[in-house]
C-alpha positions in Angstrom: 0.0 0.0 0.0 1.3 3.5 -0.9 1.4 6.2 1.5 -0.4 9.1 0.1 -0.7 11.7 2.9 0.4 12.6 6.5 -1.3 15.1 8.8 -0.2 16.1 12.0 -3.2 16.0 14.8 -0.9 16.8 17.8 2.7 17.4 18.2 3.4 13.2 18.5 0.2 12.1 16.7 -0.6 11.7 13.1 -3.0 10.6 10.6 -1.6 8.3 7.7 -3.6 7.8 4.5 -2.8 4.9 2.2 -3.9 4.1 -1.1 -5.5 0.8 -1.8 -4.3 -0.6 -5.2 -7.0 -0.2 -8.1 -9.4 -3.2 -8.3 -8.7 -4.3 -4.8 -10.7 -4.2 -1.6 -9.2 -3.9 1.8 -11.7 -6.4 3.0 -11.4 -5.5 6.7 -14.4 -6.4 9.2 -15.3 -4.1 12.0 -12.7 -4.7 14.8 -10.3 -6.5 12.8 -6.6 -5.5 12.2 -4.2 -5.1 9.4 -0.5 -6.2 9.9 2.2 -3.8 8.4 5.8 -5.2 7.3 9.2 -3.4 7.1 12.1 -5.4 6.0 14.9 -4.5 8.5 18.6 -5.7 7.8 18.3 -8.6 9.9 14.6 -9.2 10.5 10.9 -8.5 9.4 9.4 -6.0 11.7 5.7 -6.6 11.8 2.9 -4.4 13.7 -0.8 -4.5 13.7 -3.0 -1.4 13.5 -6.8 -0.7 13.0 -7.8 1.7 10.5 -10.0 4.7 11.9 -11.1 5.2 8.2 -13.1 3.9 6.4 -15.7 2.2 8.8 -18.7 2.8 7.2 -19.3 1.7 3.6 -20.3 5.2 2.5 -16.7 6.4 3.5 -14.9 4.0 1.2 -13.1 6.0 -1.3 -10.4 3.4 -2.1 -7.9 4.7 0.7 -7.6 4.0 4.6 -6.5 6.0 7.5 -4.5 5.1 10.3 -4.4 7.4 13.5 -0.9 6.7 15.1 1.1 8.0 18.1 4.8 8.3 17.6 6.9 7.4 20.7 10.2 9.1 19.9 13.5 8.2 21.3 14.5 10.2 24.4 16.6 9.6 27.6 14.0 7.0 28.8 13.3 4.8 25.7 14.6 4.1 22.4 11.3 5.0 20.8 8.8 3.0 19.0 10.2 1.4 15.9 7.3 1.2 13.5 5.9 4.5 14.8 8.9 6.3 14.1 9.2 4.7 10.7 5.8 5.8 9.6 6.7 9.4 10.9 10.0 9.6 8.8 9.1 7.6 5.4 8.5 9.9 2.3 4.8 10.3 0.9 4.7 8.1 -2.1 6.7 5.3 -0.2 5.0 1.5 -0.2 4.6 -0.6 2.8 4.0 -4.3 2.9 0.3 -5.0 4.2 -1.4 -8.2 5.4 -4.7 -8.9 6.5 -7.4 -9.0 7.9 -6.4 -10.6 11.1 -8.3 -10.8 14.4 -10.7 -13.3 15.8 -13.4 -10.7 16.6 -15.8 -9.0 13.9 -18.6 -7.0 14.6 -21.4 -7.9 12.2 -23.7 -5.3 13.3 -27.3 -5.1 15.5 -25.3 -6.8 18.6 -24.0 -9.7 16.7 -20.4 -10.7 17.0 -18.3 -13.4 15.1 -15.9 -14.5 17.6 -13.6 -17.3 16.5 -16.0 -18.4 14.0 -19.0 -18.4 16.3 -21.9 -16.0 16.3 -22.9 -14.4 19.6 -25.3 -11.6 20.3 -24.9 -9.0 23.0 -26.8 -6.0 23.6 -24.6 -4.3 26.4 -21.0 -3.9 25.5 -18.4 -2.7 27.8 -14.7 -1.7 26.2 -11.8 -1.5 28.5 -9.1 0.4 26.4 -5.7 1.8 26.9 -3.7 4.1 24.6 -3.6 3.3 20.9 -6.1 0.5 21.8 -8.9 2.6 21.2 -8.6 2.1 17.7 -10.6 -1.2 17.2 -12.9 0.2 19.8 -13.5 3.2 18.0 -14.4 1.2 14.9 -17.0 -0.6 17.0 -18.2 2.7 18.5 -18.9 4.5 15.2 -20.3 1.3 13.6 -22.7 0.9 16.3 -23.8 4.6 16.5 -23.9 5.4 12.7 -25.9 2.3 11.8 -29.6 3.1 11.9 -31.5 0.6 13.9 -28.4 -0.4 15.8 -29.5 -0.2 19.6 -26.3 -1.6 21.2 -25.5 0.1 24.3 -22.0 1.1 24.8 -19.9 2.0 27.9 -16.2 2.7 27.6 -13.3 3.1 29.9 -10.3 4.7 28.1 -7.0 4.9 29.9 -4.0 7.3 29.1 -1.2 9.0 30.7 -2.3 12.5 30.0 -5.2 14.3 28.3 -3.1 15.0 25.4 -2.6 11.3 25.0 -6.1 10.6 24.2 -6.6 9.5 20.8 -9.6 10.7 18.6 -10.9 12.8 21.5 -12.7 15.3 19.3 -14.3 12.5 17.5 -15.2 10.7 20.5 -16.9 14.0 22.4 -18.9 14.5 19.3 -20.3 11.0 19.2 -21.4 11.6 23.2 -23.0 14.7 22.4 -25.0 13.0 19.6 -25.6 9.6 21.2 -25.4 10.3 25.1 -28.5 7.9 25.7 -26.7 5.0 24.1 -22.8 5.8 24.5 -20.7 6.7 27.9 -17.0 7.2 28.0 -14.9 7.5 31.0 -11.3 8.9 30.7 -8.8 7.6 33.3 -5.4 9.5 33.4 -2.5 8.2 35.4 -0.4 11.6 35.0 -3.0 14.4 34.6 -2.3 18.0 34.4 -3.6 20.1 37.3 -6.9 21.2 35.5 -8.0 17.7 34.8 -11.6 16.9 36.3 -11.9 13.4 35.5 -10.7 10.1 37.3 -7.2 10.0 38.1 -4.8 6.9 38.4 -5.0 3.5 36.8 -7.9 1.1 35.7 -8.8 -1.1 38.8 -11.7 -3.1 40.1 -13.6 -0.1 41.6 -13.5 1.9 38.2 -14.5 -1.3 36.3 -17.6 -1.9 38.6 -18.6 1.5 38.4 -18.2 2.3 34.4 -18.8 -1.3 32.7 -22.3 -3.3 32.6 -22.6 -6.1 35.2 -21.4 -9.6 34.2 -24.8 -11.3 35.7 -26.5 -9.9 32.5 -26.7 -12.7 29.5 -26.4 -9.7 27.1 -23.3 -8.2 28.4 -19.8 -8.6 27.1 -16.4 -6.9 27.6 -13.7 -6.6 25.1 -10.1 -5.1 26.1 -7.2 -3.8 24.1 -4.4 -1.9 25.4 -0.8 -2.4 27.0 -0.3 -6.1 28.5 0.3 -4.7 31.9 -3.2 -3.0 31.7 -5.1 -6.1 30.3 -3.5 -9.0 32.1 -2.3 -7.5 35.4 -5.0 -5.3 36.1 -8.5 -5.5 33.9 -8.7 -9.0 33.3 -8.0 -10.2 36.9 -10.8 -7.6 38.2 -13.3 -8.7 35.7 -13.1 -12.4 36.4 -13.1 -11.5 40.1 -16.5 -9.6 39.5 -18.0 -12.5 37.6 -16.8 -12.3 34.0 -15.6 -15.4 32.0 -12.7 -15.1 29.8 -13.5 -16.5 26.2 -17.2 -16.4 27.2 -18.2 -13.0 27.7 -14.8 -11.3 28.0 -12.4 -11.0 25.3 -9.2 -9.3 24.2 -9.3 -7.6 20.7 
């Protein structure tokens, strides 16, 4: 796929637009991913991303868009290899793409195809962290922009600072338009002084306050984010509450 545009959203986050080759389709289901590959000197670097456009068929113009935060190298970290590559490659460069990947696909009206099995959930909780917002964002837009889809959505989105919240303007607009169907709670670990939302890290108390209860047969939770958040914090809290992994609790 050829990179045809790069637009800065903030000082470290950009929107990247890629051209789909003529006569081909992206073929990506809602919540699924694309694998991108770079040929390094001694290995192949592969990363998975979920496009933020197109989501609806009416938005498909033969391109797709990624929203990616660049982790620049500094004294504390070497930087994100792929995000820095995207940030620096010239417009017109081509990147190897494979997909779609992912065992979860949203089919509409509360119906999910999960590892080849169809299941219906009318109450969906999403626990997301950092760039893990992107598969959740696809689902949110698809539900809220599809006429007749009554699926209820509750989202917990964890980040370091307010500036790190990806797609915040789009999410805020969706809240205004669909407050009866969509709720989102932002949790910041290193907020600035004027932040009025939740502070700290996702824990059992936050999950129980802002997710649907596990005793409802129509409830499900999907998680995407850093392993420490998903495996060490959120998943254990969900299991203790009564959710069952691979039954009504899944990782994207």
